[in-house]
N, C-alpha and C positions, 0 to 999 in steps of 0.2 A: 521441735518438739519429740524426746524421748518417744523411741520405738522398740519392743522388746518383740521376739517372734520366740516358742519354743511348743516345744510337742511335753506334753503333762499326761503320766499312767491312772489310768482308768481303769473299771474295770472292765476286761474285754477286750484293753488294745490302746491306746493313744491317741486323745486329741491334742489339735491344735490352735494355739491360743496364743495372741495379737494385745500386746498392752500400747496403748497410745497417753505420755503423758507422764508425770510425775507430780508427787508433794501430793498434799489431802489428803481426806479419807476417799478411796478407791471404788470406782464404781463397776460393778460385775452383773453383765449386760448378758441376760439370756435371748437365746433368739427365738420363733415360733416352728411352725410346721405340724408335727414333729417329721422329721425329715429335710425341714428348707438350710438356710446356711446363714455364718453371723451377715454380709455382706450387705444384706438391704437394711441394718440397721446401724450402718456405718453412718449417718448426720449425728450420730452419740457421739463422738470424735469431738463436735462442737462443747460439747461438756469438757475436754482433758486441758482446755488453758486455766483451767482451779482443782482438776484432780486426775489421777490414774484412770483411764479408763480401761477396760478388761473385755475382752471378747473371747468368744472358743466357738469353733464345729462340734456341734454336741458329735456323739460317736457316730458312724454311718453315712456321715455328709459331706461334701467340702474337703478342707486338705486334712482331716483325722482321717483315722483309719478304718477302712468298711470291711468290721468282718464277714465272712460270711453265716453265723448262728441268728439264726432270725429270733430264735428265746430269746434276744438279751434286747428285744426290742418294748420293753413296758415301764410304765410309770415310773415305778420301783427301781428298775435300773437306774432311769436318765435321773432322779434322785440322789444314787449313791454317785453319780458323776457329779453333781455340784457340788456334793462337800468333795471330793474326791481333791477337784482344781482347787475351791478354797484353802487345805490343807496344805496342797501343795505351794500356792502361791502364798499362805503364810499371812491370808486377810485373818489381822487378831480383832481389824474394825472395816468395817463396807457398808454398803450401802447396794441394795440385791432390785433391778430393774428385769423386767423380763416384758415383752411382744409375744399377744396372742399368746400358741400353747410355751410360750415361755413365761408367761404369768401362772400359766395353772399349774407346771414346774417351781416356781419362783412359791408359791401359795403351799403345794405339799410337801415340800423341802422343809418350812417354816414349821410347821404342822409336826411332821418326824423328828426332825432335829433340836428344835426349838433353839435354835444359836444365840447363843450369849454374847459372839461379836457383831449382829446382825444390827444396823443403828435405823434402817427404814425399808420399804416396799415401796418399788415404783411399777404399776402396772401397766399395759397403753391394749386396748381390747381384749381381754382377758375375758373368760366364760371363769363360771366358781360350778358351774354343772352341765357334762354335757349336751345329754336330756334336752334340756332347758335352753342353751345354744342354737342347738337342731332344728327345735320348734320357732326359733326366733329367724333363723336361716330360711325356714321352711317356709315365711309368711312372706321373705325378702323373695323368694325363689317364686314363690304365688304373682309376684308384681313382675315378673320378666316376659315377655313377648311369648303369647304362646308355641309362637314356631322352634323360638329359641327350649323354651321350654317341654317343647315333644323331642326335638334331637336329644336333649341329655334323659329322656325316660326313656328313649329308646337303647339310647347306648348302654344304660347303665342295665338296662333290663337284658339286653344281647350279653354284655360282656368286655364291647369293646371300647373301653374308657379309653384305650391311648391313640385312638385315630385322630387329625384332623379336623374333621368334624364335630366330634364329641370336646374336641379341646378347643377349638376357637365358638362353639356355646358356651363352652362355660364361662370364657373370658368375658362376656359379657356381664356376668354379676361380678367377677374381677375387676373390671372399670367403673363399677357402680360403687362395689364395696370395698373393694381391698386397695384398691390406689385412683382416685380421680382425676391425676395430672395424665394430660397429655401433648408429649411422648410418657414414657414411665422412665422413672430414674434407672440408668442404666444397673446402679447396685440391685434393682428389685429383679430386673432383665439376670441381672449374673445370677442371685437367688436363684432361677428358676429354674437355668442352666447346669446349675452344679448339684441341687436338691438330688435327695435320696426317695426313688418313688417305693422301694421297697419298705424304709420305714414308713414314710409316709402312709403306704397302701397297711403294711399290719397294723399303724397304730392308728388309724385314721380312717380310713377305706377311699373310694373313686373321689370325691370331690368334698365342699366344704358342706354339704347340708344332706351329705349321703353318708354317714358315720355309720359304720361299722365291724370297724377293727376292736380292736383291747380297750382300747378308752373310751370306748361308745357309751360307759355305763358310771365316769368316774362323774363324783358329783361331792365338794366340800364344803355347801350349803350352812348343813349345819355345824361344821368344824370353826365356821369365821369367824367365831370370837374367840377363839383362843389364839388370832392372831393382833399378838398386842405390841409388834415397834408398829408408831407411824407410817402411814400407808397413803397414798396417793394413786387412787383409780382414775385412771383415763380411756378416756375414747371418741371416737369420731359419732357428729351425729348422723352420719349415714355409715356406720360402721356395720362389718358382718354382724356384732356383738348389738342386741336393740341396748338403746339407754334407759329404759326400764330392769335388766337383768344388772346393767352396770349400780342402778342405783341402790340396786338391793343388795347388791356387794358391799356398799360401803353402808349403807345404813347397819351391816351386819358385824364391820369392823371398828369397834370401839374407836371413835377421835378421828378416823381415816379423812380427806380428802378427797372430793369428786370436781373433775373437770371435765367437762363436751365441750369437743373443738368442733364450731359449729362450721368449718369450712373443709371437715373432712371427714373420710371413711376410715380405714383400719391402720392407718401409715404418717399421721399426724405429725410424726417428727421428719416426713417429709412435706404432707401438703402445708400444712402453716407450721414449715421447721424455725424459723424465729420465735413465735409464736412459744411453742412448743418448747424450745431452750430455755427460755425468761422462765416460766412455767415450773423446768424442772430444778434449775437452779435455785428459785426464790424459796421450794419445797426443801429440797437439800439447806440451805441459808438454815431455815427457820428448825429444823434437826437438829441440823449441826451446835445452832447458836442456845437450844433450849438445854443441848447436853451435855 
């Protein structure tokens, strides 16, 4: 299978890009975080038997440049980055996939650019509103064992969110709602090992349920009707994002499709890998057949 790697100039530096496969209409994949890496969405390489699948590490993490300028870590910057990558790769027709924050980024990119070259949008575990995301995560947080809640609250109140005790407590939440496989896939472990705490904490905050960063007020619910490409909204039954949130996104985007993976949390492309890939391929076949 054809493999290409390159560095692409974007505002503020260069991002590392990896392309797998060839032919077909390309699928550009946006990872989550902010501040994570592409590694945990590597299973999407399964789709490269029919098309070119493209990954990149967003600026500030992974193999991409890591500038010291924290003013770069904003939603508008990452939106411009998507367009820079699309332009550099000369994607005249493409599909766009986003996982978690990657789906938020994809929605904002579409709303800002309305790219005529985009054929479809696919999202997995992506909110349309950070305030509503936090509300849902807090409901899940309240279901954690009381001693785990106490450790998390104490460390966040005192600012000691890098110590092993705090990270261990947060991992209880992750093992319920981020990935329920045991052990975790190596690609997820690698993503956490290579993530940028600076980007994550600047944009998000100390944890999934304590969002104090720059995109804490981000909300595009009222603009979802402006997304006019075929859209596949996906998530897990045990996801960090609540199913009612996913359902409302589906209802707001005219003609969209909703799929909930019953045995998954935030990473259905790992947890129900075969079903996930079949679902995506069938959606892409319908879109391309209609176009």
